[in-house]
N, C-alpha and C positions, 0 to 999 in steps of 0.2 A: 209483245204485240206487233211491233214494227217488223220483226223478222218473220212473224207468221203472215202478216199482210204481204210482205215481199215474196215469200214462198208461194202464197196463194196466187198472186199476180203472175209469178213466173210459171206456175202450173197452168194457169188459164192461157197464157201466151203459147205454151208448148202444146196445149190441146188445140188451139186455133191453128198453129202450124201443122199439127198432126192431120187435120182434116184435108190438107192439100199435099200431104207427103205420100211417098210410095211405101209399100210394105217393107222393103229393105231399109228405107230410112227410118221407119217406125221401129223396126227391130234394133237398129243401131242406137236409136235414142233410148229404147228400153234398156239395153245393155249399159249404156252410159249412165242412166239413172240408177241402175242396180249397183254399179260400181261406186257412184257417189253416195248411195244409201249405205253401202257396206263401210265406206270410209267414215261417214258420219257416225255410224253405230260404234265403230272402233274408237273414234274420238270420244264419244260419250262414255264408253266403257273405261277409257283411260282417265277421263275427268272424274268419274265415280270412284275409281280406284284411288286417285289422288285425294279426293275428298274424304274417303274412308281412312286413309293414312293420316291425314291432317286431323281428323276427328279423334282418332285413337291417340295421337300425339297430344292434343289438347286435353283429353280426358286424363292422360298420364300426368300432365303438368298440374291439373287441378288436384288430382290425388296426391301428388308430391307436395303441393302447397298446403293441402289439408293436413297431411302428415307432419309437415314442418310446424304448422300452427299448433297442432296437438302437442308436439314435443316442446315447443316454446311455452305452452300453457303449463305443462308438467314441470318444466324447469322453474317457472315463476312460482308455482305452488311449493316446490321443494325449497326454493330460496326463502319464501315467506316462513315456512316451517323452521328452517335452519335459523333464521333471524329471531323467531319467537323463542326457540330453544336457547339461543345465545343470550337473550335478555333474561330468560329464566335462570340461566347459569350465573349471570352477573348478580342477580338478586340473591341467589343461594350463596355465592361467594361473599357478598356483603354481610349476609346473615351469619355465616360461619365466622367471618372476621370479627363481627360484633360479639359473638359468643366467646371467641378466644380472648378478646379484650376484657370482657366481663370476668372470665375465669382467672386471668392474670391479676386482675385488680382485687 
Protein backbone atom coordinates (compact mmCIF):
# COMPACT_ATOMS: atom_id res chain seq x y z
CA UNK A 1 0.00 0.00 0.00
CA UNK A 2 2.78 2.41 0.94
CA UNK A 3 4.68 1.67 -2.29
CA UNK A 4 1.48 2.16 -4.28
CA UNK A 5 0.84 5.53 -2.61
CA UNK A 6 4.46 6.59 -3.20
CA UNK A 7 4.21 5.56 -6.86
CA UNK A 8 0.91 7.42 -7.24
CA UNK A 9 2.40 10.56 -5.66
CA UNK A 10 5.44 10.27 -7.88
CA UNK A 11 3.26 9.95 -10.98
CA UNK A 12 1.19 12.98 -9.97
CA UNK A 13 4.36 15.01 -9.48
CA UNK A 14 5.60 13.93 -12.89
CA UNK A 15 2.27 14.88 -14.47
CA UNK A 16 2.47 18.33 -12.82
CA UNK A 17 6.03 18.78 -14.10
CA UNK A 18 4.92 17.54 -17.51
CA UNK A 19 2.43 20.39 -17.88
CA UNK A 20 5.30 22.87 -17.92
CA UNK A 21 7.80 20.72 -19.89
CA UNK A 22 8.79 20.89 -23.53
CA UNK A 23 7.99 18.07 -25.95
CA UNK A 24 11.66 16.98 -25.96
CA UNK A 25 11.68 16.85 -22.16
CA UNK A 26 8.47 14.85 -22.17
CA UNK A 27 9.88 12.39 -24.70
CA UNK A 28 13.02 11.99 -22.58
CA UNK A 29 10.87 11.42 -19.51
CA UNK A 30 8.79 8.81 -21.37
CA UNK A 31 11.95 6.94 -22.43
CA UNK A 32 13.27 7.08 -18.89
CA UNK A 33 9.98 5.66 -17.57
CA UNK A 34 9.99 2.93 -20.23
CA UNK A 35 13.49 1.91 -19.15
CA UNK A 36 12.45 1.88 -15.51
CA UNK A 37 9.35 -0.14 -16.39
CA UNK A 38 11.45 -2.69 -18.31
CA UNK A 39 13.88 -2.96 -15.40
CA UNK A 40 11.03 -3.51 -12.94
CA UNK A 41 9.43 -6.14 -15.18
CA UNK A 42 12.76 -7.98 -15.42
CA UNK A 43 13.13 -7.79 -11.64
CA UNK A 44 9.60 -9.15 -11.19
CA UNK A 45 10.32 -12.00 -13.63
CA UNK A 46 13.50 -12.90 -11.69
CA UNK A 47 11.58 -12.83 -8.40
CA UNK A 48 8.84 -15.06 -9.85
CA UNK A 49 11.46 -17.45 -11.17
CA UNK A 50 13.17 -17.62 -7.77
CA UNK A 51 9.80 -18.15 -6.11
CA UNK A 52 8.98 -21.01 -8.48
CA UNK A 53 12.36 -22.62 -7.78
CA UNK A 54 11.89 -22.29 -4.02
CA UNK A 55 8.37 -23.65 -4.28
CA UNK A 56 9.59 -26.68 -6.24
CA UNK A 57 12.35 -27.22 -3.69
CA UNK A 58 9.83 -27.05 -0.83
CA UNK A 59 7.51 -29.50 -2.58
CA UNK A 60 10.44 -31.89 -3.08
CA UNK A 61 11.32 -31.63 0.62
CA UNK A 62 7.71 -32.35 1.59
CA UNK A 63 7.60 -35.35 -0.74
CA UNK A 64 10.93 -36.57 0.68
CA UNK A 65 9.60 -36.22 4.23
CA UNK A 66 6.38 -38.06 3.35
CA UNK A 67 8.43 -40.82 1.73
CA UNK A 68 10.67 -41.11 4.79
CA UNK A 69 7.63 -41.18 7.08
CA UNK A 70 6.05 -43.97 5.03
CA UNK A 71 9.31 -45.95 5.07
CA UNK A 72 9.59 -45.51 8.84
CA UNK A 73 5.99 -46.67 9.25
CA UNK A 74 6.70 -49.78 7.17
CA UNK A 75 9.81 -50.54 9.20
CA UNK A 76 7.85 -50.19 12.43
CA UNK A 77 5.20 -52.57 11.10
CA UNK A 78 7.87 -55.07 10.05
CA UNK A 79 9.51 -54.80 13.49
CA UNK A 80 6.16 -55.44 15.20
CA UNK A 81 5.51 -58.48 13.00
CA UNK A 82 9.02 -59.81 13.60
CA UNK A 83 8.59 -59.36 17.36
CA UNK A 84 5.23 -61.17 17.30
CA UNK A 85 6.77 -64.02 15.29
CA UNK A 86 9.69 -64.22 17.71
CA UNK A 87 7.27 -64.50 20.65
CA UNK A 88 5.34 -67.19 18.81
CA UNK A 89 8.59 -69.09 18.20
CA UNK A 90 9.50 -68.84 21.88
CA UNK A 91 6.11 -70.34 22.78
CA UNK A 92 6.57 -73.09 20.20
CA UNK A 93 10.06 -73.85 21.55
CA UNK A 94 8.70 -74.09 25.11
CA UNK A 95 5.90 -76.37 23.93
CA UNK A 96 8.36 -78.62 22.07
CA UNK A 97 10.68 -78.71 25.08
CA UNK A 98 7.80 -79.70 27.32
CA UNK A 99 6.79 -82.43 24.85
CA UNK A 100 10.39 -83.71 24.79
CA UNK A 101 10.50 -83.76 28.60
CA UNK A 102 7.23 -85.70 28.76
CA UNK A 103 8.43 -88.25 26.25
CA UNK A 104 11.71 -88.74 28.10
CA UNK A 105 9.85 -89.36 31.31
